[in-house]
C-alpha positions, 0 to 999 in steps of 0.5 A: 500500500503507498504511504500517501494512500495509508494517510489519506484512508487512515484520515478518513477512518479516524474522522468517521470514528473520532468525530466528538459529540454530546448528548440531550438530557439531564443536568448530571451524569445518571445511573443507568436507564432501565426499560420502559414499557409506558405506550408511545405518545404522538410526540414520541413516535414523532420524535422517534420517526424523525431520528430514523429519518436523519439516520437514513439521509445519513446513510445515503449522504455517506454512502460510497467506498470513497467515504468507506460507507461511515456508518451512521454515528450521529453528531449531536448540536452541542459539538457543532460551531463549538469544536472542530478537532484536533486542528486547534490543538498541538499534535503529539507525536505518537499518537496513534501507534499503528501494528503493524507498520507499515500496514499491509494491503495484499489486493491493492484495494487501499483498505488495510489487511488487518491493522490496529490503530491505538489511542493512548490517553497518556500520549493522545492528549491535546491542550489549547485555549491556554490550557483550559481545554483538552481533548483526550483520545483512548481506546482502538480501531481494529481494520480488517479487509473482509474480502480479497475479491470484492471492496469492503471494510470491517471496523471493530470498535474497542472502548474508541473513545474521544473526551473534550474538556473545558475548564471542569465542563466535559463531552465524551463520545464512545464507540464499541462493536463491530461494523462492516460492508461488502460491495460490488458494482451493483450495490452493498450489504453492511452490517452494523452491530455498534453501540455509542454512547454520549456522557456529559457533565451537563447533559448526562448520558444517552445510548444508541445500541444497533443490531442493523442489516443494511442493503443496497441494490442500485437501479438497473444501469446506475453503478455503485463504486468507489468514489461515486455518490450513491446512486439510485436504487433501493435500500433495506434496513432491518433489525432492532435499536436500542435507545437509551436517555437519562431516565429510561431504555426503549427497544424497537424492532426495525423492519423495511415493508417496501424498500426505500427507493433513493433518487440520486436526481432529487434535489430536495434534502430527502432524497428516498422518494418512496417506501415504508419502514416501521419501528415496533416496541412492546408497550403495556398496552401492547405493541406500538409501531411507528409508521414512515412512508417516504412520499414523492422527492420535495414532499416530507415522509408521513410519520404515524403512530399505530396502537392496538385498539382500546377495549 
């Protein structure tokens, strides 16, 4: 593997893995949340539906092998306009460490065959703003090439954390689990079994746990490939999601009822122009389902709450 490509690809992986985030919630860290079976309100359904729409938009916007099909890790509001990455901090030699170094790439696809990137917090701590602010990176990222014949990448996150502190206020974001994609010229198959945990001294703790299978098939005559934006085609997402706030955890089954059609020619913010998906959860009054129907280009999706009939 050429050194220049190593740096570009590893830089892209570091960018997707180490984005700093915060979370909404209470004013101080909280004890682990407990599961809830309270019925969903219409406001709950709207909020959950909008979160899923954001996730679908993020997958579509970033879905290219050029971006290494970055998983849909959320970047919450508190980091926007406030934290803009390590360029504000003085670099430290020896952070991170690579093993092996240099990495190998037997099939020449610019994805390391087997590489571990480790962030030692004793070395990977950066200071700025007259030492009032610090950024600390810790944990590791294991990168594997899952196929020697098809483009793809496997990312194994091991307590990969970024923590940003100003005086006594901090925000941290940690990623654990595995994310993988294998692609061809006609589409891709991706699995996301990651846990993303946000914690802040001001906003408490929140967590997103995914067990997702994401598949995409390009339309006839369209091509999915390196350095190309996502072409028109059908997207499916199936699995489960656990969402934890400061006070409770709720689990959802995620089902694609009708494939979500992505229209690359649509110039609206939401380019998924048809299809249907549901998020279902068991509550004290039965199964509550958030139904999302995607509409034509330029028309907002329809989010509805389906609840068992009252007796």
